LUMTI-574418 format. One line per field, with one value per residue (C-alpha): x, y, z; residue in three letters. Coordinates in pm, 1 decimal. Example, Ala and Ser with C-alpha at 12.3 -4.5 7.8 and 13.67 -1.06 7.14 Angstrom:
BEGIN
xx 1230.0	1367.0
yy -450.0	-106.0
zz 780.0	714.0
aa ALA	SER
***
This chain:
BEGIN
xx -6693.6	-6338.2	-6243.1	-6511.8	-6582.2	-6278.9	-6353.1	-6143.0	-6102.6	-6221.9	-6443.7	-6612.0	-6573.9	-6720.4	-7017.0	-7044.4	-7026.4	-6690.7	-6371.9	-6107.7	-5913.3	-6253.8	-6234.8	-5923.2	-5994.9	-6296.0	-6074.6	-5853.5	-6112.9	-6254.1	-5881.5	-5870.5	-6182.4	-6152.7	-6438.9	-6145.6	-5838.2	-5633.7	-5417.5	-5084.9	-5103.1	-4766.5	-4649.7	-4639.6	-5007.8	-5166.3	-4920.3	-4980.0	-5336.5	-5384.6	-5118.8	-5364.5	-5659.4	-5591.4	-5414.1	-5741.7	-6017.6	-5739.5	-5708.2	-6025.9	-5743.5	-5732.5	-5393.1	-5174.5	-4842.0	-4606.8	-4443.2	-4075.8	-3869.9	-3652.4	-3335.5	-3454.1	-3233.5	-3424.3	-3316.5	-3511.3	-3808.7	-3828.6	-3774.6	-4032.9	-4286.5	-4220.2	-4249.7	-4662.0	-4719.9	-4673.7	-4852.6	-5185.1	-5108.9	-5137.4	-5482.0	-5647.6	-5489.2	-5744.3	-5840.5	-5858.6	-5680.4	-5491.1	-5232.4	-5092.3	-4728.7	-4507.0	-4145.2	-3943.5	-3713.3	-3958.8	-4146.2	-3822.9	-3822.5	-4233.0	-4240.8	-3925.6	-4134.6	-4466.7	-4554.1	-4536.9	-4846.7	-5006.0	-5288.5	-5502.6	-5586.9	-5304.7	-5188.3	-4921.9	-4852.7	-4599.6	-4747.3	-4458.5	-4218.9	-3835.8	-3588.1	-3363.4	-3076.3	-2833.2	-3118.6	-3072.9	-3422.7	-3617.4	-3340.0	-3358.8	-3810.3	-3807.7	-3579.7	-3831.9	-4178.1	-4034.1	-3945.8	-4293.0	-4491.2	-4255.3	-4391.3	-4774.9	-4779.3	-4870.1	-4801.2	-4637.6	-4719.4	-4420.1	-4412.4	-4125.6	-4146.3	-3872.0	-3936.4	-3923.0	-3932.7	-3731.3	-4063.8	-4470.5	-4487.0	-4255.0	-4489.8	-4821.1	-4685.4	-4593.9	-4879.8	-5085.0	-4848.6	-5076.8	-4847.2	-4802.1	-5171.6	-5250.1	-5032.8	-5209.1	-5527.8	-5499.9	-5336.4	-5663.8	-5835.0	-5630.3	-5845.6	-5569.6	-5214.0	-4890.2	-4662.1	-4487.2	-4383.5	-4086.3	-3864.9	-3571.7	-3388.4	-3507.8	-3254.9	-3268.2	-3283.0	-3574.6	-3483.1	-3539.8	-3340.6	-3055.0	-2991.3	-2996.0	-3372.8	-3296.9	-3097.0	-2972.3	-3197.0	-3546.0	-3467.5	-3452.6	-3759.7	-3929.6	-3887.2	-3938.3	-4321.2	-4318.4	-4273.2	-4252.6	-4209.3	-4362.0	-4651.9	-4568.4	-4300.4	-4561.8	-4501.3	-4724.8	-4693.9	-4749.2	-5166.0	-5179.0	-5217.6	-4979.1	-5147.1	-4927.5	-4602.5	-4391.2	-4219.5	-4566.9	-4643.0	-4272.1	-4372.9	-4536.4	-4675.3	-4964.9	-5173.2	-5365.8	-5659.1	-5614.1	-5442.6	-5816.7	-6015.1	-5864.9	-6075.8	-5827.0	-5499.3	-5161.5	-4953.0	-4674.4	-4396.0	-4131.5	-3862.8	-3898.1	-3826.3	-4138.7	-4336.0	-4387.3	-4463.2	-4689.7	-4913.0	-4941.8	-4997.4	-5274.5	-5432.1	-5440.6	-5672.5	-5396.5	-5464.1	-5709.7	-5483.6	-5146.7	-4866.5	-4641.4	-4396.0	-4428.3	-4199.9	-4311.2	-4678.4	-4590.1	-4400.7	-4683.7	-4890.2	-4672.6	-4618.6	-4815.9
yy 2775.1	2745.3	2913.0	2857.2	2454.3	2362.2	2232.1	2245.9	2436.3	2143.4	2084.2	2437.8	2458.0	2093.8	2239.4	2570.4	2472.8	2675.2	2677.1	2577.4	2913.7	3086.7	2976.2	3093.9	3397.0	3432.1	3423.5	3665.3	3951.4	3896.1	3905.1	4288.2	4362.2	4342.2	4066.3	3797.6	3917.1	3686.5	3711.0	3547.7	3444.6	3413.8	3168.1	3357.4	3441.1	3150.7	3182.7	3575.9	3519.0	3294.0	3501.4	3761.2	3561.0	3404.0	3766.0	3899.8	3667.1	3621.3	4009.2	4171.4	4422.1	4479.7	4320.7	4356.9	4112.6	4185.7	3905.0	3806.6	3469.8	3393.2	3443.3	3836.5	4008.7	4239.6	4630.3	4446.7	4341.9	4656.6	4889.3	4638.3	4692.1	5074.2	5094.9	4925.2	5109.0	5426.8	5336.6	5306.9	5579.0	5792.9	5623.9	5709.3	6117.6	6346.7	6707.8	6809.6	6547.5	6536.9	6250.7	6155.2	5995.9	5854.6	5864.7	5563.1	5399.4	5213.9	5557.4	5745.4	5453.5	5479.4	5840.0	5864.0	5656.9	5862.3	6030.5	6411.6	6518.1	6802.5	6746.4	7051.4	7114.3	6818.8	6826.1	6640.8	6600.7	6362.9	6176.7	6133.0	6328.4	6293.4	6463.7	6242.5	6275.1	6421.4	6642.6	6497.1	6363.1	6657.0	6704.7	6385.0	6378.3	6728.6	6604.6	6282.4	6551.4	6802.0	6535.3	6466.4	6812.9	6938.7	6658.2	6707.6	7084.3	7035.4	7193.7	7041.4	7035.0	6972.2	6777.5	6897.8	6737.5	6416.1	6070.1	6031.2	6229.0	6207.9	6198.1	6138.7	6449.8	6644.6	6548.9	6581.5	6939.0	6956.7	6886.9	7137.7	7419.4	7548.7	7545.3	7163.3	7151.0	7287.1	7038.3	6735.9	6868.4	6882.2	6482.4	6417.8	6540.0	6334.6	6116.5	5913.6	5728.6	5565.2	5383.7	5096.5	4889.6	4867.1	4588.5	4566.6	4324.3	4363.3	4259.0	4611.4	4791.0	5047.7	5389.6	5433.4	5109.5	5212.3	5608.0	5672.6	5721.4	5409.7	5347.6	4997.7	5110.5	5161.5	4819.2	4613.3	4741.8	4715.7	4309.0	4321.9	4478.6	4221.7	4456.0	4330.3	4645.4	4954.4	5193.7	5570.3	5487.4	5345.2	4978.6	4660.3	4352.2	4032.3	3992.3	4389.0	4532.9	4895.1	5045.1	4858.0	4926.3	5180.4	5343.9	5431.4	5696.6	5861.6	5897.8	6115.6	5891.8	5846.5	5570.6	5243.9	5401.8	5723.8	5560.0	5361.6	5666.3	5762.0	5612.7	5536.3	5429.4	5187.0	4973.3	4910.6	4628.2	4406.4	4169.4	3834.1	3958.6	4261.0	3942.8	3942.4	4319.6	4255.7	4016.0	4271.7	4537.4	4385.7	4272.3	4611.5	4707.9	5003.2	4924.8	4920.7	4825.8	4637.0	4609.7	4357.8	4093.5	3736.9	3624.5	3852.0	3713.9	3325.0	3444.5	3577.8	3352.1	3052.0	3232.2	3082.5
zz -2010.4	-1972.4	-1688.5	-1439.3	-1568.5	-1676.3	-2009.6	-2347.0	-2554.3	-2841.5	-2572.0	-2633.9	-2983.1	-3044.1	-2863.9	-2977.2	-3312.9	-3370.8	-3423.9	-3161.4	-3298.8	-3220.2	-2900.1	-2842.3	-2980.4	-2770.0	-2443.8	-2577.9	-2599.1	-2336.4	-2135.5	-2325.4	-2249.9	-1917.2	-1896.8	-1733.4	-1507.3	-1418.0	-1135.7	-1001.7	-574.6	-484.6	-296.4	52.6	-62.6	158.5	465.3	514.7	489.7	756.7	986.2	921.3	948.9	1271.9	1464.8	1341.3	1539.5	1808.0	1874.7	1651.8	1492.3	1095.7	1059.1	759.6	805.3	514.0	358.3	496.2	446.6	761.7	610.6	587.5	861.3	1140.3	977.6	617.9	779.7	1015.1	634.4	509.6	719.5	787.1	440.2	468.1	706.9	563.1	323.1	529.6	749.4	433.6	370.8	725.1	630.5	581.4	650.5	1015.6	1110.4	1450.6	1411.9	1713.0	1721.2	2005.8	1896.2	1837.2	1634.4	1389.5	1412.6	1235.0	942.9	881.1	889.1	660.1	366.7	432.7	58.7	7.3	-47.7	129.8	382.3	491.0	855.9	942.0	1338.9	1451.1	1789.2	1993.4	2276.8	2486.1	2610.3	2491.3	2656.6	2881.7	3110.7	2851.8	2667.7	2339.4	2320.7	2210.8	1910.1	1765.9	1756.2	1666.0	1379.7	1331.4	1340.8	1162.5	843.4	810.0	893.3	594.6	358.6	424.8	534.1	884.2	1173.3	1520.0	1854.3	2025.2	2417.4	2562.4	2854.2	3004.1	2911.3	3241.7	3524.6	3902.7	4059.7	4034.7	4162.3	3951.6	3688.4	3848.3	3916.7	3540.8	3433.8	3603.3	3373.0	3120.8	2839.8	2910.5	2934.4	2618.8	2439.2	2648.4	2511.3	2163.8	2304.3	2346.9	2030.0	1827.7	1542.1	1424.5	1637.1	1477.5	1708.0	1768.8	2089.4	2275.6	2347.1	2656.0	2366.2	2059.8	1773.5	1596.3	1919.1	2080.3	2121.9	2486.7	2548.8	2419.2	2462.9	2837.7	2927.6	3191.7	3431.6	3602.9	3880.6	3653.4	3426.0	3775.8	3852.0	3524.2	3541.6	3922.0	3837.3	3532.4	3307.2	2876.1	2704.9	2608.2	2425.5	2458.3	2693.5	2917.4	3012.9	3003.7	3195.4	2944.0	3045.6	2908.7	3232.0	3341.9	3649.0	3892.6	3703.5	3917.0	3593.8	3486.2	3781.5	3668.2	3251.4	3050.3	2774.0	2662.1	2802.8	2699.0	2797.2	2653.5	2359.9	2359.3	2288.9	1946.5	1667.1	1432.6	1635.6	1399.0	1561.0	1335.1	1479.3	1333.9	1529.8	1664.0	2034.9	1982.9	1946.2	2356.9	2385.7	2092.9	2274.7	2552.5	2351.3	2152.8	2521.3	2623.5	2323.7	2221.6	1840.8	1561.1	1252.4	1309.3	1052.2	1129.2	946.2	878.1	1124.3	1443.2	1333.9	1344.1	1680.9	1817.8	1702.8	1906.2	2233.7	2511.2
aa MET	TYR	TYR	GLY	GLU	ALA	GLN	THR	MET	GLU	ALA	ILE	ALA	SER	THR	LEU	SER	VAL	SER	ARG	SER	THR	VAL	SER	ARG	MET	LEU	ARG	ASP	ALA	ARG	GLU	ALA	GLY	LEU	VAL	GLN	ILE	THR	LEU	ARG	PRO	PRO	GLU	ALA	HIS	ARG	VAL	GLU	GLU	LEU	SER	ARG	ARG	ILE	SER	ARG	GLN	TYR	GLY	VAL	GLN	VAL	HIS	VAL	VAL	PRO	ALA	ALA	PRO	SER	THR	ASP	GLU	ARG	GLU	ARG	LEU	ASN	MET	VAL	ALA	GLU	THR	GLY	ALA	ALA	LEU	LEU	ASP	GLU	MET	LEU	GLU	PRO	GLY	THR	THR	LEU	GLY	VAL	ALA	TRP	GLY	THR	THR	MET	ALA	ALA	LEU	LEU	GLY	MET	VAL	ARG	THR	ARG	PRO	VAL	PRO	GLY	LEU	ARG	ILE	VAL	GLN	LEU	ASN	GLY	ALA	ILE	ASN	VAL	GLU	GLY	SER	GLY	LEU	THR	TYR	ILE	ALA	THR	VAL	LEU	ALA	ARG	ALA	ALA	THR	ARG	TRP	ASP	ALA	THR	VAL	HIS	GLN	PHE	PRO	VAL	PRO	ALA	PHE	PHE	ASP	TYR	PRO	ALA	THR	ARG	GLU	ALA	MET	TRP	ARG	GLU	ARG	SER	VAL	GLN	ARG	VAL	ARG	GLU	VAL	GLN	ARG	GLN	ALA	THR	VAL	ALA	VAL	PHE	SER	VAL	GLY	ALA	PHE	ASP	ALA	GLU	VAL	PRO	SER	HIS	VAL	TYR	THR	HIS	ASN	TYR	LEU	THR	GLU	ASP	ASP	LEU	HIS	SER	LEU	ARG	ALA	ASP	GLY	ALA	VAL	GLY	ASP	VAL	CYS	THR	VAL	PHE	LEU	ARG	ALA	ASP	GLY	GLY	HIS	ARG	ASP	ILE	ALA	MET	ASN	ALA	ARG	GLY	SER	GLY	THR	SER	PRO	ASP	GLN	LEU	SER	ARG	ILE	PRO	ARG	ARG	LEU	LEU	VAL	ALA	SER	GLY	SER	ARG	LYS	ALA	LEU	PRO	LEU	ARG	ALA	ALA	LEU	ARG	ALA	GLY	VAL	ALA	THR	ASP	VAL	VAL	VAL	ASP	GLU	VAL	THR	ALA	ALA	TYR	LEU	LEU	ALA	LEU	ARG
***
């Protein structure tokens, strides 16, 4: 009568022929017994729920929008999204999981926030090569994966090949090597994958665009082919297509076609300039679950 019909205590007391203090005590007892639970909805709750619902309906994915005021800076939003992504990834991991990880700025932040707990039989496999012309990429990803492996008591399968080969023929020759085939087979056995999207001009720079992985000629070629960003260092056009982008013939990353065969695929993205590559990734069908900050979610839905 009080919560469901919005009757006053005085009206309820009159109807039940009891005192007002009795009604007050009954309401208090109901809360203490758990029969009544009161929750507070922050002002942003409706906004993020509506954004989640619209993105989910449009792209057929499970969406987690992280509340973030427009005044929040990009680094803060990245950390908030990484924290939410780490918690969601933790829920996906169970004994015997093979986890595919694509390296990058967002993944480094996320894996640095996962909670420490043993996951029996967990294997972590690198989804894209990391070596660049300076050779520094392998050390970077090895450190990131080793940190996560320590927290989960997991084994790591590195993918010690270049992020981008100089020639497509070199990649095809490398793919015939048994040691590489072994890692690629583990990639195919992945049951969970976690990755982000890369953007050419992200506010928090995407690792692949700022650490000598791409030459000026590469960037010119990508723009000429209409690329708007990448997933697992496989470049996408705005419509989600990737097959006719020349750079992809030289890349070592897991393709959208391969990703789509992994049962759970968590895409974590933050930054308004990642809205366009995020839409491309969703159109390519690479994700089953998405974590995105509120500002980026709004930019995504505003794209035409």
